[in-house]
N, C-alpha and C positions, 0 to 999 in steps of 0.2 A: 157611303157615294151618296151624294145629292144627286137626283134625278133631274133636277130643273138648270136651266141657265137664265141667269138675269141680266139682260144687256147694259140696263141702266146703273147697276151695282158691279158690274164687271168691267175694269178698265183697259184701256189698250196697251199692249206691250210695244213699244217702240223699237223696230228693228233698223232704224237709221235708213238714209238715203229715200227719204218719203215713204217708207212702208209701215204699216201697224198692224198686229193681230189679236184676235180673242179667240182663245179654246171655247167653244161651246160645250163640247162633250167630248167623252169616250168612254171605250171599252178597251180589250186587249186587242180586238180584230177591227175595232171602227174607231174614227176619228173625224171630228165635223171642227173648221177652226175658219174664223172668219178672218180676211185680209182685205186691208184698206189702203188705196196707193193716192199717193199726191198725182196730179197729171204730170205725164212724163216719166213716171217713178218705171225703173224696170227690175221685172221679177227675172233675175239672171238666168239664162238659160242651162238646163241641168235634166239629168234623168235620176231615177231613183233605183236601186240594186233590188230592194224587194217590196217596196208600196206602189200601189195601183191608186190611182189619183182622179177625181172627177172634180172638175173646178166649174162651178155654174155662178152666173155672172148676177149678182144683185142688184148692184148699181153702176151706172155708167156705162162704159164700153170700155175695149182693149183690143191691141193688136197682138195675137198670138200666134206661136210657131208650134205646131205639135208634130214631131216627125218629118220636119221639112217641110210640111204643110201649112202655108199663112192664111191667115183668115181674120177680119175684125169680128168681134163677138159683142154683142147688147145684150141689156137687162134681160133675163129669161132664155140667153142661151148659155151652152154650155160645153166645155171639152173634156176627152177622156184620153188620159196619158196613162197606159199600162207599165208596169216596170221594165225599166231599162229603154223607155224612149223619152228621147229629148225634147223639152219643152219649157217655153218661156212667154214672157207679157209684157206689153208696153201699157201702162195707163193713156189714155186718150182724154180721160175727162179727170176733173178734180174730184177725189174722195169714191171714185171707183173701186167697187168691192166684190169679192170672191168670196165663196161659200167652198170651202175647198174639203173634201172627202176623202179620206185615207183608209187602205186597208194593205195591212195592219196598222193600228196605231203608230204617229210617230212619237217614239220614246223621247227624242231628241227634243222634242216641244217642253215637255214636261219637267 
């Protein structure tokens, strides 16, 4: 296992619909993922069965809905979505970026 993440040499994975991601790192119990959005791109509302998630806004801004509570988040803000909680985002600016943290790791991303 390489304990370092080098952003410049790690390509974005295009997820379609104006969304891309880079896996920063992971263990069995924790995963960090950068997710970048084009302006207007939608992180479709969903809930995780087993994964708790914290999403920290690195750049830009997002209209967020977590558990039916809507709020606009800017760089430096975050939301917490425990497993079972519905959550989704809409990017309000070009290249808006989240650092998503998951526990346990999202094996479906590997």
